[in-house]
N, C-alpha and C positions, 0 to 999 in steps of 0.2 A: 499458447497451446496447452502447456502444463497446467495452467489455472483451470481451463475448461475440463480437461481430463480428470483432474483432481475433484472437481465439482460433481462430475458424472459418477465417479467411483464413490464419492461420499454419499450421494443420494441413494445409490443402489446397494452399497455394501457396508456403509457405516462411516461416520465422519472421523472418528479416532483412527480407524484403520487407514483411511485415505491420508490423514496427516502423517502417520508413521511411514507409509510408502514414499511419500514425497520427501520426507526428512531423510530417509536413507539415501536417496539420490544425491543429496548435498554432500555426502561423504566423498563423492567422486571429484569434487573441486580440488581438494588437496593433491590429488594425483596429477594435476596440471603442472605442479612444481617438480615432479619426478620424471618428466619426459621432455625430450626435445623434438619428438616426432610431430609433425604438423597434422597428419591424419589422427593420431592419438589425441592430440589437443582438441581437435574438432569434435571427436566423439565424447571426450570427457566434458567439455564445456556445453555440448548439446544436452547431455544427460543432466548436468547441473542446472541448466536453464529450465528444463522440464520440471526438475525436482523443486526448484525455487518457487515457481508459480503453484505447483501442485501442493506443496507443504503449506504455503500461505493460505491457500483456499481451504485446505483440510483443517488447519488450525482455527480459522475464523468461523467456519461453519460448525465445527465441534464446539466452539465457545458459545455460540448463540443457541445451539441445540441443548447443551448440557448444563449450563450455569444459569442462575437466576438473572432475570432481566436487569435488576438493579446493581449488577456487578459487571456487566458486559463491557461498558465503555472504560471503566477503571482498569480492568484486566487488559484491554487493548492498549491503553496508555502505558501500562507497565511493560507490555510486550515490546512496544516501539522503543521505550527507554532502554530496556535490556539490549536490544539490537544496537542502539547507539553506543552503549558501554562496550559491548563486544567488538564493535568496529574500531573504536578508539584503542582498546587494548591490543587487538590484532594488528593494527597498523604500527603501533609502537614496537611490538615484538618482531614484526616482519622487518622493520628498519634495522633493528639491532642484529638480527640473524643474517640478513643479506650482506650487510657491511662486513661482518666478521667471518661468516662461514658459507655464504652463497645460498642458493635456492633449495638444495636438497633437504637441509634440516627443517625448512618451512614446510615442505611437503610431508615429511615424516611426522612432525609435530601436528600438522593439520589433520592427517589421517587418524592419529591417535586420539586427538581431542574430539574429532567428529564421531568416531566410533563410540568412545566413552559417553559422549553427550547423547547419542542415539539410544544407547542401552539405558542410561539413567532416565531419559524421557519415556521410553517404552515401559520401564518399571513403575515410574512415579505418576504418569498421567492416568487418572482414574478412568475406569470403564463405567461411564454414566449412561442413564437412559437416553436413547436417541430416537428421532423420528425419521426413518428412511422411507423412500418412496414405495417400497414393496409392502409397507404396512397399510397404505391407503387403498381404498376401493373407489371405483367410479361407476357410472351407469353403463359404461362400455369400456373395452380395452383402450379405445382412443382417448378416453378422458382420464385414465389412470395416470398419475404423475410419473410413474416409472416408464410409461409408454410415450410421453410427450417428446416430440422432435423439437429441435431448436426453433424451427419456424413456428410451431405451436406455442412454444415457451414465450416467444416474443409478443404473443397476444395477451399474456398475463397483464392484468391491470397494474400500472405503476412500474413495470419493469424498465421501459425505455427512459422514464424519468429518473429512475435509480441509476441506470447506466450513465446518463448524462451527468448526474451529480458526482459519480465516481471519477469521470474522465475529464470534464472541462476544467475544474480548478487545478488539476495536475499538470496542465499545460505550463503553468508557471514554474513548476519544479524542473521540467525539462528545459525550458528556456533559461532558467537561472543557472542550471548546471553548466551551460556553455557560456552564457553572457556575463554573469556576475564576476567570475574571476578576471575576465578581460577588462570589464569596466572598472573594477577595483584597482587593478594594476595600472591601468591608464591614468586613473585619477590620483594614485598615490606613488606609483613607481616603486612599490615596496612588495617584495615577494613574501616577507614575513607577515605583513598585514593581510595578504590574501589567505595565507595558511591560518592565521589567527581567526579570520572570519569564519572559516569552516568549523573550527573548534568551538567558537562562541555560539554559532548557530546550532550545532549539535547539543551543546550544553543547555541552551534555552529549551529546545525540544525535550531533552531528557528530563528536565525539571518540571516543565509545565504540562506535558501531555497527560501524565497520571492524575494531576490535580484537576485538569479540565475534564478528564474522563469521569472522575468522581463527581464533579459538578453536574455533568450530563446525567449520570445515574440518579442523582438526588433530585434534580429539578426537571429532567426531561431533555431530550436531544435536540429539540427544534430550535430553541434559542441559541445554543452553542453552534449548531450548523449554520444558522443564518449569520451569526457574528463572525464565524470563520470565513464565510464567503465574502462578507463586507471587508474584512481585513485583507483578503487576497485582492479584491478589486481596488482598494485604496493603495495597497503596496505596489501593485502593477502600474496604477495611474501615476504614483509618485516617481517610479522609475522611468515612465514615459516622459514626464515633464522635466525631470532633473537627472538625466543619465550621465552627467559629468560631475555631479556634486558628490563628493566622497561620503559625507555623513548621510545623505539621502540614500545612496546606494546601500550602505552598510545596514542602516536601520530598516529600510524597506525590504531588503533581502531577508533579514531575520524574521520580520513580521510576516512576510509572505509565506515563508516556510512554516511558521507556526500556524498560520491560517489553514494551510493545506493539511497540517498535522491534526488540527481539530476535526476536519472533515474525515480524515482516515480513521480517527479514533471512534467516531460515532456511526459511520456508515454500516457496520455489521448490526448494530442495534436497530437502525432504520430498516434494514432488510428483514430483521426479525419482526418488526412491527407491521410491515406492509405485505409480506410474502408468506405463502403457505409453507409450513415446516418441511413438507415433503420435497420442495424444490430449492431449499436453502443452499445446498451445495452448488447447484448449477448457477443460481443467481449470484452467489459470491464469486464463483469462477468467472462468470461473464463480467462482473464488476472489476475483478483483477485484470482482465484483458483490456477493458476500456481505460483503466488506470495506466497500463503500459502504453496503450495507444496515445493517450494524452501526453505522457512523458516524451514519447518519441516525436510527436508532432511539435512539441515545444522545442526540443533539441534541434530538429530540422529547421524550424522557423528561425531560431537563433543563429544557426550557421549561415542562413541565407541573408539575414538582415542586420546582424550585429555590427558589421563594419561601417555601414553607411546610414542605416535607418534604425538605430536602437530605440528611438522614441516610438516609431511605428510598431516595432516588435511588441513592446509592452502595452500599447493601446489595444492591439489584437488580443493579448492575454487578458487584459482587464475586461474587454467586451465579452470574451468567451465565458469568463467567470460570472459576469453579470447575468448571463443566460441561465445560471442555476437558480436565480431567485424564483421565477415561476415554477421551476421543477420542485423546489422545496415546498412551495405552497401546495402544489398538486399532491405531493407525497404526504404532506400533513393532513390534507382532507381525506386521502385514502386511508391513512392510519386511523383517523377518527371513525370512518365508516366501518373498518374492520373491527374496531373496539366495540362499536354499537352492535354489530352482528354477533359478536361472541359474548356479549354481556348477558 
């Protein structure tokens, strides 16, 4: 829900402004460590959830609106890498503080770093030219981008294909978040190996996503997105065939995460290529929603199938991702048409 709200606000009032509103809501997460009240925790985490999706949408739509096309994927790659670094550092600090001092210091430190981070971003993120919906005119109020309802928005050419592309490969991430730790532990009986897998997987994404983003900016997004989808299909198929082989689980899990990471890195550029600037915020917001839906579907499928039918689980994932191939082809043709129309 936060993703869609962020997109609506971005299109109506500005992408930078929407990003900052969502980012401020993230400050509330640290407050969860400062209370033991269940109602307070519910409110805090609800605000944080809205802010997380809202700020992600605001940032991505701001990026494709305000920066040159040949930098978008590179910046997205660095953005994902910085989030990986922050997660690793935060986890290490939290472990140290919890063991020595409990949860209150984590909350205090979290509030301070979140507020300082928000102020720094507010000061340093430049106010660049943006194309918001109120700047567009149509032949009637019903055709103006600012007036489009969601049902009308779904009639935009290429939107459903774009949403399928954002959601279907992400089913692997949701399934892997539940299934891979269990499969790795069953195959190795080592808790350390499971923990090490998470670190190695994060390190691979941290290193390669900016490089792959730079490649996409230099050579175009269509080959990387196709390669990313192929990697996910092969990784999921390998897990379906060899769900008890440790090496296969380890390598396929890392490859699958990287394949989804390639998709996440280039989808904002694809939105820029195929959608009108005046609806970028809502398109990115809907794409973030389908990303979350795909992750949730994968998690639920894994919970239902991992104990007795791990192979079937990953065959479903592989088949779902294979469904993105015609979507990529359709989006590519649409992008070519848009380019010819604007030439």
